[in-house]
gemmi code that builds the backbone of each chain (N, CA, C; Angstrom):
import gemmi

chains = {
    "A": [
        ("GLY", (114.111, 150.032, 175.358), (113.808, 149.552, 176.696), (112.408, 149.000, 176.797)),
        ("ALA", (112.022, 148.539, 177.991), (110.703, 148.004, 178.293), (110.342, 146.826, 177.417)),
        ("VAL", (111.212, 145.835, 177.382), (110.969, 144.641, 176.568), (110.488, 143.513, 177.459)),
        ("VAL", (109.413, 142.882, 177.025), (108.872, 141.726, 177.721), (108.933, 140.536, 176.771)),
        ("SER", (109.589, 139.502, 177.216), (109.762, 138.303, 176.398), (108.799, 137.223, 176.863)),
        ("GLN", (108.135, 136.586, 175.934), (107.179, 135.536, 176.282), (107.456, 134.316, 175.415)),
        ("HIS", (107.522, 133.165, 176.090), (107.805, 131.913, 175.374), (106.953, 130.785, 175.924)),
        ("PRO", (106.536, 129.819, 175.090), (106.757, 129.819, 173.647), (105.762, 130.727, 172.929)),
        ("SER", (105.981, 130.961, 171.670), (105.055, 131.798, 170.919), (103.873, 130.986, 170.390)),
        ("TRP", (104.116, 129.678, 170.234), (103.071, 128.813, 169.705), (103.258, 127.434, 170.317)),
        ("VAL", (102.200, 126.846, 170.794), (102.294, 125.495, 171.334), (101.041, 124.707, 170.970)),
        ("ILE", (101.266, 123.489, 170.550), (100.181, 122.548, 170.274), (100.349, 121.379, 171.224)),
        ("CYS", (99.298, 121.007, 171.900), (99.413, 119.912, 172.859), (98.170, 119.039, 172.802)),
        ("LYS", (98.312, 117.865, 173.368), (97.186, 116.935, 173.429), (96.315, 117.257, 174.636)),
        ("SER", (95.049, 116.944, 174.521), (94.124, 117.155, 175.608), (94.578, 116.391, 176.848)),
        ("GLY", (94.558, 117.038, 177.996), (94.951, 116.397, 179.241), (96.368, 116.696, 179.679)),
        ("THR", (97.151, 117.257, 178.803), (98.524, 117.595, 179.167), (98.587, 119.010, 179.733)),
        ("SER", (99.747, 119.331, 180.322), (99.947, 120.662, 180.900), (100.940, 121.448, 180.057)),
        ("VAL", (100.736, 122.739, 180.026), (101.597, 123.617, 179.233), (102.064, 124.772, 180.108)),
        ("LYS", (103.366, 125.057, 180.057), (103.911, 126.171, 180.822), (104.321, 127.293, 179.884)),
        ("ILE", (103.914, 128.506, 180.245), (104.257, 129.700, 179.464), (105.082, 130.627, 180.356)),
        ("GLU", (106.192, 131.124, 179.813), (107.072, 132.010, 180.581), (106.963, 133.449, 180.112)),
        ("CYS", (107.050, 134.348, 181.057), (107.010, 135.776, 180.767), (108.156, 136.443, 181.516)),
        ("ARG", (109.035, 137.097, 180.780), (110.208, 137.724, 181.391), (110.311, 139.200, 181.016)),
        ("SER", (110.573, 140.030, 182.003), (110.899, 141.421, 181.707), (112.419, 141.480, 181.548)),
        ("LEU", (112.886, 141.936, 180.393), (114.303, 141.819, 180.057), (115.150, 142.987, 180.554)),
        ("ASP", (114.567, 144.161, 180.631), (115.401, 145.309, 180.979), (114.796, 146.159, 182.094)),
        ("PHE", (113.891, 145.568, 182.839), (113.362, 146.266, 184.005), (112.818, 145.242, 184.990)),
        ("GLN", (112.684, 145.665, 186.210), (112.119, 144.795, 187.229), (110.617, 145.018, 187.312)),
        ("ALA", (109.884, 143.934, 187.376), (108.425, 144.014, 187.382), (107.893, 143.348, 188.638)),
        ("THR", (107.473, 144.151, 189.583), (106.894, 143.572, 190.792), (105.526, 142.980, 190.500)),
        ("THR", (104.896, 143.470, 189.442), (103.569, 142.980, 189.079), (103.537, 142.608, 187.609)),
        ("MET", (103.018, 141.432, 187.338), (102.774, 140.992, 185.970), (101.325, 140.560, 185.862)),
        ("PHE", (100.811, 140.609, 184.663), (99.423, 140.287, 184.424), (99.315, 139.238, 183.323)),
        ("TRP", (98.315, 138.391, 183.442), (98.052, 137.390, 182.415), (96.667, 137.629, 181.833)),
        ("TYR", (96.624, 137.687, 180.493), (95.390, 137.915, 179.772), (95.124, 136.742, 178.828)),
        ("ARG", (93.874, 136.639, 178.446), (93.486, 135.670, 177.437), (92.655, 136.421, 176.398)),
        ("GLN", (92.877, 136.059, 175.145), (92.132, 136.729, 174.085), (91.627, 135.686, 173.093)),
        ("PHE", (90.314, 135.627, 172.935), (89.710, 134.759, 171.938), (89.555, 135.548, 170.644)),
        ("PRO", (89.432, 134.835, 169.510), (89.351, 135.528, 168.216), (88.258, 136.587, 168.184)),
        ("LYS", (88.588, 137.726, 167.636), (87.660, 138.844, 167.447), (87.193, 139.449, 168.768)),
        ("GLN", (87.836, 139.098, 169.866), (87.447, 139.658, 171.145), (88.607, 140.430, 171.767)),
        ("SER", (88.280, 141.191, 172.801), (89.316, 141.977, 173.450), (90.038, 141.146, 174.501)),
        ("LEU", (91.016, 141.759, 175.110), (91.780, 141.071, 176.148), (90.972, 140.963, 177.430)),
        ("MET", (91.005, 139.794, 178.027), (90.343, 139.595, 179.305), (91.399, 139.258, 180.342)),
        ("LEU", (91.443, 140.043, 181.402), (92.405, 139.801, 182.458), (92.064, 138.509, 183.186)),
        ("MET", (93.060, 137.628, 183.298), (92.862, 136.377, 184.023), (93.324, 136.509, 185.478)),
        ("ALA", (94.519, 137.065, 185.646), (95.080, 137.112, 186.990), (96.184, 138.146, 187.073)),
        ("THR", (96.417, 138.583, 188.290), (97.504, 139.508, 188.595), (98.540, 138.748, 189.398)),
        ("SER", (99.776, 138.839, 188.942), (100.860, 138.074, 189.562), (101.807, 139.034, 190.262)),
        ("ASN", (101.974, 138.849, 191.569), (102.872, 139.689, 192.345), (104.062, 138.877, 192.822)),
        ("GLU", (105.233, 139.435, 192.664), (106.457, 138.738, 193.044), (106.437, 138.374, 194.523)),
        ("GLY", (106.641, 137.098, 194.789), (106.753, 136.627, 196.161), (105.444, 136.381, 196.868)),
        ("SER", (104.331, 136.518, 196.178), (103.041, 136.260, 196.824), (102.116, 135.532, 195.857)),
        ("LYS", (100.976, 135.118, 196.384), (100.032, 134.372, 195.552), (99.380, 135.296, 194.528)),
        ("ALA", (99.056, 134.706, 193.398), (98.388, 135.483, 192.356), (96.939, 135.760, 192.740)),
        ("THR", (96.430, 136.840, 192.204), (95.027, 137.200, 192.397), (94.279, 136.905, 191.107)),
        ("TYR", (93.269, 136.062, 191.178), (92.553, 135.637, 189.988), (91.254, 136.429, 189.829)),
        ("GLU", (90.899, 136.684, 188.588), (89.634, 137.349, 188.290), (88.490, 136.351, 188.454)),
        ("GLN", (87.334, 136.915, 188.634), (86.149, 136.071, 188.818), (85.958, 135.163, 187.613)),
        ("GLY", (85.719, 133.894, 187.900), (85.472, 132.935, 186.831), (86.703, 132.222, 186.323)),
        ("VAL", (87.869, 132.617, 186.779), (89.106, 131.966, 186.351), (89.502, 130.940, 187.407)),
        ("GLU", (89.681, 129.699, 186.989), (89.989, 128.615, 187.930), (91.470, 128.654, 188.329)),
        ("LYS", (91.745, 128.922, 189.579), (93.133, 129.042, 190.026), (93.858, 127.705, 190.009)),
        ("ASP", (93.115, 126.599, 190.139), (93.767, 125.290, 190.127), (94.076, 124.828, 188.708)),
        ("LYS", (93.444, 125.460, 187.743), (93.688, 125.099, 186.359), (94.787, 125.969, 185.761)),
        ("PHE", (94.796, 127.220, 186.136), (95.780, 128.176, 185.621), (96.710, 128.565, 186.776)),
        ("LEU", (97.818, 127.837, 186.870), (98.755, 128.042, 187.966), (99.751, 129.137, 187.603)),
        ("ILE", (99.874, 130.097, 188.485), (100.775, 131.219, 188.237), (101.835, 131.269, 189.317)),
        ("ASN", (103.076, 131.419, 188.873), (104.215, 131.541, 189.786), (105.032, 132.748, 189.392)),
        ("HIS", (105.285, 133.625, 190.351), (106.079, 134.839, 190.096), (107.289, 134.780, 191.014)),
        ("ALA", (108.269, 133.990, 190.585), (109.381, 133.634, 191.460), (110.418, 134.727, 191.621)),
        ("SER", (110.482, 135.628, 190.655), (111.490, 136.684, 190.745), (110.912, 137.971, 190.177)),
        ("LEU", (111.686, 139.042, 190.257), (111.219, 140.340, 189.774), (111.204, 140.431, 188.252)),
        ("THR", (111.670, 139.382, 187.583), (111.702, 139.430, 186.126), (111.017, 138.232, 185.477)),
        ("LEU", (110.443, 137.345, 186.258), (109.881, 136.129, 185.665), (108.564, 135.737, 186.314)),
        ("SER", (107.556, 135.517, 185.470), (106.293, 134.933, 185.903), (105.953, 133.806, 184.941)),
        ("THR", (105.384, 132.739, 185.461), (104.987, 131.631, 184.603), (103.510, 131.318, 184.795)),
        ("LEU", (102.895, 130.894, 183.703), (101.507, 130.446, 183.717), (101.496, 129.005, 183.239)),
        ("THR", (100.961, 128.120, 184.042), (100.834, 126.724, 183.651), (99.363, 126.392, 183.472)),
        ("VAL", (99.023, 125.964, 182.281), (97.659, 125.516, 182.007), (97.651, 124.009, 182.271)),
        ("THR", (96.993, 123.600, 183.323), (97.008, 122.194, 183.702), (95.837, 121.457, 183.065)),
        ("SER", (96.098, 120.190, 182.689), (95.071, 119.355, 182.082), (94.287, 120.146, 181.026)),
        ("ALA", (95.021, 120.605, 180.044), (94.425, 121.466, 179.023), (93.382, 120.707, 178.198)),
        ("HIS", (92.332, 121.422, 177.825), (91.288, 120.881, 176.975), (91.075, 121.808, 175.794)),
        ("PRO", (90.432, 121.332, 174.745), (90.265, 122.167, 173.545), (89.677, 123.556, 173.822)),
        ("GLU", (88.809, 123.667, 174.812), (88.213, 124.978, 175.112), (89.216, 125.957, 175.718)),
        ("ASP", (90.388, 125.448, 176.109), (91.441, 126.326, 176.625), (92.272, 126.928, 175.496)),
        ("SER", (92.025, 126.473, 174.276), (92.760, 127.016, 173.121), (92.455, 128.508, 173.006)),
        ("SER", (93.511, 129.295, 173.000), (93.340, 130.749, 172.988), (94.701, 131.403, 172.793)),
        ("PHE", (94.692, 132.710, 172.781), (95.913, 133.514, 172.721), (96.152, 134.054, 174.125)),
        ("TYR", (97.239, 133.624, 174.747), (97.556, 134.049, 176.113), (98.666, 135.095, 176.050)),
        ("ILE", (98.432, 136.202, 176.716), (99.384, 137.311, 176.656), (99.717, 137.766, 178.077)),
        ("CYS", (100.993, 137.987, 178.328), (101.397, 138.520, 179.620), (101.779, 139.989, 179.469)),
        ("SER", (101.716, 140.701, 180.556), (102.219, 142.069, 180.564), (102.954, 142.300, 181.875)),
        ("ALA", (103.811, 143.289, 181.870), (104.588, 143.609, 183.060), (104.557, 145.099, 183.311)),
        ("ARG", (104.449, 145.453, 184.573), (104.449, 146.857, 184.962), (105.760, 147.161, 185.662)),
        ("PRO", (106.508, 148.131, 185.174), (107.790, 148.458, 185.813), (107.614, 148.842, 187.272)),
        ("GLY", (108.496, 148.334, 188.133), (108.449, 148.695, 189.536), (108.866, 150.134, 189.744)),
        ("GLY", (108.399, 150.718, 190.817), (108.785, 152.090, 191.137), (107.835, 153.131, 190.604)),
        ("LEU", (106.952, 152.739, 189.680), (105.990, 153.704, 189.176), (104.824, 153.817, 190.166)),
        ("PRO", (104.283, 155.019, 190.350), (103.085, 155.107, 191.186), (101.935, 154.371, 190.519)),
        ("LEU", (101.023, 153.915, 191.345), (99.914, 153.116, 190.821), (99.119, 153.881, 189.769)),
        ("ALA", (99.088, 155.199, 189.916), (98.327, 156.007, 188.968), (98.949, 156.001, 187.575)),
        ("LYS", (100.220, 155.630, 187.502), (100.883, 155.585, 186.196), (100.988, 154.116, 185.805)),
        ("ASN", (99.867, 153.517, 185.527), (99.792, 152.065, 185.368), (100.147, 151.635, 183.957)),
        ("ILE", (101.393, 151.879, 183.569), (101.829, 151.477, 182.238), (102.175, 150.001, 182.261)),
        ("GLN", (101.661, 149.278, 181.290), (101.968, 147.862, 181.150), (102.552, 147.609, 179.768)),
        ("TYR", (103.602, 146.796, 179.756), (104.229, 146.404, 178.485), (103.933, 144.926, 178.252)),
        ("PHE", (103.591, 144.606, 177.014), (103.103, 143.274, 176.715), (104.155, 142.384, 176.069)),
        ("GLY", (104.076, 141.102, 176.408), (104.838, 140.101, 175.684), (104.195, 139.843, 174.338)),
        ("ALA", (104.854, 139.024, 173.528), (104.384, 138.770, 172.166), (103.192, 137.828, 172.118)),
        ("GLY", (102.902, 137.170, 173.234), (101.754, 136.275, 173.273), (102.113, 134.843, 172.945)),
        ("THR", (101.271, 133.936, 173.426), (101.424, 132.502, 173.165), (100.109, 131.971, 172.630)),
        ("ARG", (100.182, 131.402, 171.456), (98.971, 130.825, 170.863), (98.927, 129.349, 171.238)),
        ("LEU", (97.950, 128.977, 172.022), (97.798, 127.605, 172.496), (96.694, 126.905, 171.722)),
        ("SER", (97.038, 125.755, 171.169), (96.051, 124.915, 170.485), (96.046, 123.553, 171.158)),
        ("VAL", (94.904, 123.177, 171.699), (94.770, 121.903, 172.385), (93.959, 120.964, 171.506)),
        ("LEU", (94.563, 119.839, 171.166), (93.899, 118.902, 170.246), (93.033, 117.890, 170.988)),
    ],
    "B": [
        ("GLN", (75.981, 147.993, 181.403), (76.884, 148.898, 180.688), (78.321, 148.405, 180.839)),
        ("LYS", (79.019, 148.299, 179.705), (80.396, 147.872, 179.742), (81.246, 148.958, 180.370)),
        ("GLU", (82.331, 148.546, 181.007), (83.181, 149.510, 181.682), (83.920, 150.403, 180.705)),
        ("VAL", (84.344, 149.835, 179.594), (85.057, 150.598, 178.568), (84.420, 150.254, 177.230)),
        ("GLU", (83.949, 151.269, 176.541), (83.239, 151.020, 175.290), (83.913, 151.703, 174.105)),
        ("GLN", (83.994, 150.954, 173.050), (84.514, 151.484, 171.782), (83.619, 150.995, 170.655)),
        ("ASN", (83.568, 151.771, 169.590), (82.885, 151.329, 168.390), (83.811, 150.343, 167.681)),
        ("SER", (83.298, 149.148, 167.393), (84.168, 148.115, 166.834), (84.603, 148.397, 165.399)),
        ("GLY", (83.854, 149.293, 164.714), (84.211, 149.623, 163.339), (83.777, 148.540, 162.365)),
        ("PRO", (84.452, 148.425, 161.216), (85.717, 149.093, 160.922), (85.554, 150.560, 160.556)),
        ("LEU", (86.576, 151.340, 160.931), (86.665, 152.726, 160.541), (87.609, 152.792, 159.345)),
        ("SER", (87.098, 153.283, 158.251), (87.890, 153.324, 157.026), (88.202, 154.765, 156.651)),
        ("VAL", (89.480, 155.073, 156.482), (89.881, 156.425, 156.079), (90.880, 156.325, 154.933)),
        ("PRO", (90.933, 157.334, 154.088), (91.938, 157.312, 153.013), (93.305, 157.694, 153.551)),
        ("GLU", (94.317, 157.243, 152.872), (95.691, 157.567, 153.252), (95.869, 159.085, 153.299)),
        ("GLY", (96.523, 159.555, 154.369), (96.759, 160.983, 154.534), (95.699, 161.703, 155.353)),
        ("ALA", (94.586, 161.054, 155.591), (93.497, 161.686, 156.350), (93.742, 161.540, 157.855)),
        ("ILE", (92.885, 162.199, 158.617), (92.926, 162.075, 160.081), (91.935, 160.995, 160.511)),
        ("ALA", (92.416, 160.062, 161.304), (91.548, 159.028, 161.864), (91.232, 159.407, 163.300)),
        ("SER", (89.971, 159.324, 163.659), (89.537, 159.692, 165.006), (88.894, 158.486, 165.679)),
        ("LEU", (89.476, 158.071, 166.775), (89.004, 156.898, 167.504), (88.513, 157.336, 168.877)),
        ("ASN", (87.365, 156.825, 169.289), (86.766, 157.270, 170.535), (86.541, 156.131, 171.518)),
        ("CYS", (86.489, 156.504, 172.776), (86.344, 155.522, 173.848), (85.626, 156.196, 175.018)),
        ("THR", (84.655, 155.528, 175.605), (84.017, 156.038, 176.816), (84.201, 155.026, 177.931)),
        ("TYR", (84.197, 155.518, 179.156), (84.403, 154.635, 180.305), (83.408, 154.983, 181.388)),
        ("SER", (83.153, 154.052, 182.268), (82.066, 154.216, 183.228), (82.531, 154.652, 184.622)),
        ("ASP", (83.770, 154.330, 184.997), (84.214, 154.614, 186.366), (84.826, 156.009, 186.470)),
        ("ARG", (84.141, 156.902, 187.188), (84.613, 158.284, 187.309), (85.933, 158.399, 188.063)),
        ("GLY", (86.283, 157.358, 188.830), (87.526, 157.403, 189.585), (88.753, 157.028, 188.774)),
        ("SER", (88.572, 156.706, 187.511), (89.690, 156.285, 186.668), (90.695, 157.414, 186.521)),
        ("GLN", (91.982, 157.052, 186.586), (93.032, 158.070, 186.495), (94.022, 157.817, 185.374)),
        ("SER", (94.087, 156.587, 184.900), (95.074, 156.237, 183.883), (94.353, 155.732, 182.642)),
        ("PHE", (94.800, 156.244, 181.490), (94.129, 155.904, 180.239), (95.203, 155.615, 179.181)),
        ("PHE", (94.944, 154.582, 178.409), (95.974, 154.135, 177.471), (95.348, 153.776, 176.131)),
        ("TRP", (96.143, 153.988, 175.102), (95.789, 153.477, 173.776), (96.863, 152.479, 173.354)),
        ("TYR", (96.390, 151.303, 172.941), (97.267, 150.267, 172.435), (96.879, 149.969, 170.986)),
        ("ARG", (97.866, 149.594, 170.207), (97.624, 149.159, 168.827), (97.913, 147.663, 168.754)),
        ("GLN", (97.032, 146.933, 168.102), (97.220, 145.499, 167.980), (97.034, 145.087, 166.523)),
        ("TYR", (98.114, 144.594, 165.951), (98.022, 144.038, 164.606), (97.480, 142.617, 164.715)),
        ("SER", (96.869, 142.150, 163.652), (96.256, 140.829, 163.645), (97.266, 139.743, 164.021)),
        ("GLY", (96.925, 138.967, 165.011), (97.786, 137.865, 165.429), (98.942, 138.264, 166.327)),
        ("LYS", (99.012, 139.547, 166.663), (100.104, 140.044, 167.505), (99.563, 140.543, 168.838)),
        ("SER", (100.473, 140.848, 169.747), (100.062, 141.361, 171.058), (99.977, 142.889, 170.997)),
        ("PRO", (99.324, 143.502, 171.977), (99.157, 144.966, 171.964), (100.474, 145.701, 172.160)),
        ("GLU", (100.546, 146.846, 171.523), (101.720, 147.711, 171.613), (101.260, 149.061, 172.132)),
        ("LEU", (101.897, 149.551, 173.184), (101.504, 150.831, 173.778), (101.814, 151.984, 172.831)),
        ("ILE", (100.792, 152.818, 172.574), (100.981, 154.002, 171.743), (101.037, 155.256, 172.597)),
        ("MET", (100.046, 155.410, 173.472), (99.927, 156.645, 174.238), (99.388, 156.335, 175.629)),
        ("SER", (99.813, 157.135, 176.568), (99.215, 157.149, 177.892), (98.811, 158.586, 178.188)),
        ("ILE", (97.729, 158.760, 178.924), (97.285, 160.109, 179.270), (96.640, 160.058, 180.634)),
        ("TYR", (96.919, 161.071, 181.439), (96.444, 161.048, 182.817), (95.664, 162.317, 183.193)),
        ("SER", (95.874, 163.395, 182.427), (95.246, 164.675, 182.759), (94.325, 165.121, 181.637)),
        ("ASN", (93.337, 165.909, 181.985), (92.434, 166.457, 180.977), (93.211, 167.252, 179.938)),
        ("GLY", (92.749, 167.172, 178.700), (93.378, 167.938, 177.643), (93.977, 167.030, 176.591)),
        ("ASP", (94.918, 167.574, 175.860), (95.540, 166.874, 174.749), (96.978, 166.505, 175.083)),
        ("LYS", (97.390, 165.377, 174.529), (98.789, 164.969, 174.632), (99.218, 164.504, 173.252)),
        ("GLU", (100.273, 165.106, 172.734), (100.695, 164.811, 171.377), (102.010, 164.056, 171.368)),
        ("ASP", (102.108, 163.091, 170.449), (103.360, 162.351, 170.259), (103.444, 161.986, 168.793)),
        ("GLY", (104.209, 162.787, 168.052), (104.325, 162.532, 166.622), (103.000, 162.723, 165.919)),
        ("ARG", (102.557, 161.717, 165.189), (101.285, 161.824, 164.467), (100.079, 161.504, 165.356)),
        ("PHE", (100.332, 161.124, 166.582), (99.253, 160.720, 167.484), (98.944, 161.814, 168.516)),
        ("THR", (97.657, 162.022, 168.748), (97.208, 162.922, 169.803), (96.125, 162.227, 170.604)),
        ("ALA", (96.351, 162.125, 171.898), (95.329, 161.588, 172.799), (94.615, 162.758, 173.462)),
        ("GLN", (93.310, 162.625, 173.600), (92.509, 163.666, 174.236), (91.712, 163.031, 175.364)),
        ("LEU", (91.708, 163.680, 176.509), (90.988, 163.167, 177.673), (90.032, 164.218, 178.215)),
        ("ASN", (88.809, 163.797, 178.470), (87.801, 164.657, 179.085), (87.145, 163.851, 180.200)),
        ("LYS", (87.628, 164.079, 181.415), (87.142, 163.289, 182.550), (85.694, 163.633, 182.897)),
        ("ALA", (85.298, 164.874, 182.689), (83.917, 165.260, 183.019), (82.927, 164.500, 182.140)),
        ("SER", (83.280, 164.302, 180.894), (82.420, 163.587, 179.958), (82.768, 162.109, 179.873)),
        ("GLN", (83.825, 161.720, 180.542), (84.251, 160.318, 180.611), (84.537, 159.741, 179.227)),
        ("TYR", (85.309, 160.476, 178.474), (85.727, 159.909, 177.201), (87.190, 160.237, 176.945)),
        ("VAL", (87.786, 159.363, 176.176), (89.162, 159.554, 175.742), (89.219, 159.209, 174.254)),
        ("SER", (89.966, 159.988, 173.511), (90.025, 159.762, 172.072), (91.468, 159.730, 171.589)),
        ("LEU", (91.645, 159.194, 170.413), (92.955, 159.135, 169.780), (92.812, 159.643, 168.351)),
        ("LEU", (93.618, 160.638, 168.012), (93.651, 161.146, 166.652), (94.957, 160.701, 165.999)),
        ("ILE", (94.843, 160.214, 164.776), (96.022, 159.837, 164.016), (96.060, 160.714, 162.776)),
        ("ARG", (97.052, 161.585, 162.723), (97.186, 162.484, 161.565), (97.967, 161.794, 160.470)),
        ("ASP", (97.718, 162.236, 159.224), (98.450, 161.693, 158.072), (98.443, 160.158, 158.128)),
        ("SER", (97.274, 159.586, 158.203), (97.145, 158.132, 158.343), (97.855, 157.403, 157.215)),
        ("GLN", (98.524, 156.321, 157.587), (99.251, 155.497, 156.626), (98.652, 154.082, 156.603)),
        ("PRO", (98.793, 153.386, 155.481), (98.291, 151.996, 155.436), (98.854, 151.140, 156.571)),
        ("SER", (100.070, 151.446, 157.012), (100.672, 150.685, 158.115), (99.985, 150.946, 159.458)),
        ("ASP", (99.133, 151.966, 159.509), (98.357, 152.224, 160.725), (97.138, 151.302, 160.824)),
        ("SER", (96.854, 150.573, 159.774), (95.706, 149.667, 159.779), (95.913, 148.596, 160.844)),
        ("ALA", (95.042, 148.577, 161.821), (95.178, 147.684, 162.977), (93.933, 147.845, 163.837)),
        ("THR", (93.901, 147.122, 164.925), (92.858, 147.330, 165.927), (93.428, 148.174, 167.052)),
        ("TYR", (92.705, 149.204, 167.429), (93.161, 150.117, 168.477), (92.346, 149.875, 169.735)),
        ("LEU", (93.049, 149.540, 170.790), (92.416, 149.199, 172.064), (92.557, 150.348, 173.048)),
        ("CYS", (91.440, 150.722, 173.611), (91.426, 151.705, 174.690), (91.478, 150.932, 176.006)),
        ("ALA", (92.324, 151.348, 176.918), (92.436, 150.672, 178.209), (92.362, 151.693, 179.336)),
        ("VAL", (91.658, 151.329, 180.373), (91.434, 152.234, 181.505), (91.738, 151.506, 182.804)),
        ("ASP", (92.346, 152.212, 183.735), (92.552, 151.667, 185.068), (91.448, 152.240, 185.960)),
        ("PRO", (90.380, 151.485, 186.176), (89.262, 152.039, 186.945), (89.563, 152.052, 188.428)),
        ("GLY", (89.339, 153.163, 189.065), (89.502, 153.223, 190.506), (90.925, 153.043, 190.982)),
        ("ASN", (91.875, 153.280, 190.101), (93.284, 153.224, 190.509), (93.640, 151.878, 191.144)),
        ("THR", (93.197, 150.794, 190.500), (93.405, 149.460, 191.051), (94.697, 148.819, 190.600)),
        ("GLY", (95.315, 149.366, 189.579), (96.485, 148.723, 189.007), (96.133, 147.757, 187.900)),
        ("LYS", (94.862, 147.475, 187.696), (94.454, 146.597, 186.604), (94.020, 147.442, 185.421)),
        ("LEU", (94.058, 146.860, 184.252), (93.574, 147.530, 183.059), (92.333, 146.831, 182.541)),
        ("ILE", (91.339, 147.623, 182.224), (90.146, 147.111, 181.571), (90.188, 147.590, 180.128)),
        ("PHE", (90.062, 146.657, 179.213), (90.168, 146.982, 177.790), (88.796, 147.085, 177.146)),
        ("GLY", (88.686, 148.019, 176.214), (87.527, 148.039, 175.347), (87.663, 146.944, 174.302)),
        ("GLN", (86.628, 146.769, 173.517), (86.652, 145.693, 172.529), (87.533, 146.024, 171.336)),
        ("GLY", (87.928, 147.295, 171.219), (88.814, 147.669, 170.125), (88.078, 148.190, 168.910)),
        ("THR", (88.708, 149.129, 168.214), (88.195, 149.661, 166.957), (89.156, 149.288, 165.847)),
        ("THR", (88.629, 148.651, 164.822), (89.461, 148.277, 163.678), (89.561, 149.450, 162.724)),
        ("LEU", (90.781, 149.853, 162.447), (91.034, 150.963, 161.527), (91.602, 150.414, 160.221)),
        ("GLN", (91.021, 150.864, 159.128), (91.517, 150.507, 157.799), (91.915, 151.786, 157.082)),
        ("VAL", (93.180, 151.888, 156.709), (93.659, 153.050, 155.962), (93.892, 152.598, 154.526)),
        ("LYS", (93.135, 153.183, 153.617), (93.184, 152.736, 152.232), (94.120, 153.611, 151.408)),
        ("PRO", (95.036, 152.988, 150.643), (95.989, 153.757, 149.827), (95.258, 154.579, 148.766)),
    ],
}
model = gemmi.Model(1)
for chain_id, residues in chains.items():
    chain = gemmi.Chain(chain_id)
    for i, (resn, *xyz) in enumerate(residues, 1):
        res = gemmi.Residue()
        res.name, res.seqid = resn, gemmi.SeqId(i, " ")
        for name, pos in zip(("N", "CA", "C"), xyz):
            atom = gemmi.Atom()
            atom.name, atom.element = name, gemmi.Element(name[0])
            atom.pos, atom.b_iso = gemmi.Position(*pos), 0.0
            res.add_atom(atom)
        chain.add_residue(res)
    model.add_chain(chain)
structure = gemmi.Structure()
structure.add_model(model)
structure.setup_entities()
């Protein structure tokens, strides 16, 4: 149980194009999903919190117009990197928190990650 | 001061030994603590969660939490080469629902 699927696993795109990444919870409902970014040799940095049916909450320094997040259902959140540039190249990872758990039991399950390379 | 601190390592132990990984955190209101394992090029995998002071054991893994001293540790008994990875400590500060990650400790288990 607790499987989170993330696609694509690897994407290469040209500078200026947009890339969409999908995150799905396969065997549980996730009212909240999270998007992280990880640069080489560094830890995970939270970009935004995605809540089903409402606007995402972005961390300080993360451009909401560049990183569009949509959480259309209890099992799907998408991250769109708009007008991608080489500095956006990174490892993007989503996580999902099962619904029904108290906030104090903040277990998150991670997708496999998406490696984005912008040429 | 970083919110969650770990020694980046690498921590090198021989196969069969006990590996001890430590983590300190700054927010006294934190209630949820997690250890994740991350292999190179892969996403984090949840190993342990702990919410109360004391020890929690799961197989070869034991998580220890001391809220008064604001540290959480992970012990890996009978370390195997397959345990070689980066271990991330994660804390939910102030019961916000978000996780703050430490920089991770790289563990090397040598055959």
